[in-house]
N, C-alpha and C positions, 0 to 999 in steps of 0.2 A: 504494500500500500504506500502510495506517495504521501509525503508529509508536507505541510505548508511551511515555507521558510521565508525569511525576510532579509534583504541585503542591508548592509550598513547605509546604503543610499535610499532605504525605504522601498525598494522594489520587491514585490511579493511574487514568489514562484512556487511551483510544486516540484518536489525532488524525491528521487528514489535512489537508494544505494544499489549499485550494480552487484549482482551476485555471481555473474559470470562475464567473461570477456564479451564485449558487445560492439557491433558495427552499427553506426547510425548514418544512413545515406542522406545526403543533402538534397534540397530541391533543385540545386544548380545543375547536377549531372548524375547520371547513373554510376559514373566512375569515381565520384567524389564522396568520401565518407569520413566520419570521425571514428576513432577507436577508443573505447573505454575499458579499463581493467577492473577486476574485482576491487570494490571499495570506492571507485569513482562514482560520480553522481550523474544520473539522467535528469535533466532539468527542463521544465516547460513553463511558459507563461500562461496563466489561466485565461487571459483574454484572447490568446491565440494558440490553441493546443497544437497546431502544426509547427509552431516555432519551438523546436526542441534543440537541446545542446548537451554535450557531455563535458563535464567539468572535472578535472583532476581533484582527488580528495583534498589535497593540501590547499589548493586554491579555494575550493568551495568552503572549507571550514574557516578560512581567513576572511571571507566576504559575506557569508550567510550565517544566520542563527535560526534555530527552530522556533516557530511561533507557538 
């Protein structure tokens, strides 16, 4: 289950910790994708569920806090 998190800039996102290595394909190209490892976060903006990103664990934990 994704949890609601808020950035230090007050941006609210939904985030889920990755439990396995994951590829997230971008809308730009079928050949363009992001890779996340176990412990990284899959993040989406609630106002645009198609706007997803993978953020490395260390970066996520320095920019976001659980709400």
